[in-house]
N, C-alpha and C positions, 0 to 999 in steps of 0.2 A: 649262780648267785655271785660267786667270786669274780667272774668275768664282768658282770654288770657293775660291781663296785670299782673294778679296775678302769672300766670305760668312763665312769663318772669322775674318777680322780684325774684321768688323762684329759678329759674335756674341761674340767675345772682348771687344770694347769694351763691348758692352751688358752682359755679365756683370760686368765690372769696375764699371761705373756702378751697376748694381743692388746690388752688394756695398757700395760706398761709401755709397750712399743709405740702405741698410738699417742701416748702422753709425752714421749720423748720429743723435745724441741717445741712443745706447745707453749703458747704465750702464757706467762704467769702474771705479768702486770702490764697495763697499758696506761700511760699518763698523757694528759692533754692540757693545754692552756685553759684556764678558767673561762676565758672569753670565747673559746672554741672547743667545748667539751666533746664534740663528736669527731674531732680530728686528733688522733694519737700522734704525739711528737716523739715519745720515748716508750719503747716496748722492751720488756725483758722476757727472755725465753728460758725454759728449764734446762736447755742444753748449753748455757753459758754465753749465748749470743744476745745482742741487743740491736735494736734499730733506733737510731737517733737522727731525726730530720732526714729520713729516707736513705740513710747510709748504714751498712751493717758493720758491727764491731763485736769483738769478744769483750766481755765485761766482768769486773769484780766490783764489789761494794765494801766499804767500811762504814763506820758511823758518821763520817763527814763527807766522803767523796764517792762518786761513781767513776770508776776508772774504765775508760773506753779505749780499746786497742784496735786500731784500724789496720787494714791490709792494703798493700800497694800504695797508691797515692792518697789514701785516706789518713789524715793526721790523727794521732792519739789525742785524747782529751781527758782531762780530769774535771768533773763537774761537781762543785760543792752543792750539797743539798741538805734539807731538813724535812723530815716526814713527821706529820701529825695526823694519825688515823688515815682517812681517805683524802687528805690534802698534803701537798708537798710544795716547798719553795725550792725551785731549781735556779741556780745561779749560772747565767750564761755570760760568757766572756766576749767583750768587744774592745777593739783598740781604736783610740782617738789620737789625732795629731794636733799639736798646738797651733792655733790660728792666730792667737794674740798673746803677747807677753813673752817672757824669756824663761829659760830653764831654771833660773834662780828664783822664780816666783812660785815654785812648787806647783800645787794644783790650781792656783789662782790663774784665771784667764779663760779664754774661749777654746774649746776642744771640739773638733769635727771628725766625722768619718767620711769615707769616700761616698757613701750613700746619702750624705747630707745631714745625718743625725748629729745633734749638737748638745753639748753641755757648756754652761758658763758658771764659774765659781768666782765670786768677788771677795776681796779681802775683808769686807764688813759682814761676811757670813750669809750672803744671799746667793741663791742659785736660780738658774733657768734651765729647763730641760726641753729641748726642741722648740724653744721660744713659745711654748704652749703652757707648760706647768712651771709654777714659780713657788718659792718658799725660802726657808732658811735651812742652813746645814751646819753640822758640827763635824770636825775633823779629828780623828784619833790616829795620830801618826804611829804610835806603838803597835796598834792592832791593824793598821793600814785599812781603816774603814772610814766611810763618809756616811753620816746619817742625814737623810733628806727628810725635812719636815715641811710637807706641802701646805700651801695656802688653801688649796682646793680641799674638798672633803675626801681626800685620798689618805690611805693608811701610810704612816711613815715607812721609809725604806732604808735598809742598811746596805750599802755598796761596799765591796772589797775592791781595793785598787792597788796597782803597781805602777810606779812612776819611773820612767827611764828617759831622762833628758826631756825631749819634746814629744814623747810618746806616753800616753796614759791608757793603761788597760784596766777596764772596769768589769767586775763581775756583778751583773745586775740581777736582782731577785724577781723571778717570774712565778706567780701563784699557779699551781697545777692542781688538777683534780683527776680522779680515775676517769679514763676515757669512757664515754657512753658507747655501748655496742651499737653498731650501725643499724641493726634490726630494730632496736628499741628507739633509736633516734628518729626513724621513719614513721613510727606510730603516732 
């Protein structure tokens, strides 16, 4: 009888160890853009690793930022974020070059990226995004934010910005959702 109890205890311990080992490094969270819920853009694993846009990082999080540490030629990144239940706003950073105006104009002028993406901010408070979306904006220099109020039925957006001469870095808010598992997306 004693040998049977010992075997049960040993088997139980082995099962617990196997469960714990199989869970190590498992994906804890998977996030996707709202417009592509079946394609995970950001995944966190229980072993402290993250996958962001197909690149692997070590990660830590605090209340405002996801800190991604890359290896080799993968650059470190700090991503601002806000989580609300199963939704998240992830701020992705893009750098624009001044196409029109001078550095004395602040954010006023036309800003473009190598890929052709464009922002235009006028002195009378109007903006254009990609020459597709239009509206009004307000500038908060103390908090380094630009609030976009679209003419279209789109939700207002708050951008964080950093201005360095003729270079404008914008942290743009992307709505995210928990990624749909591939199996359930196929059904």
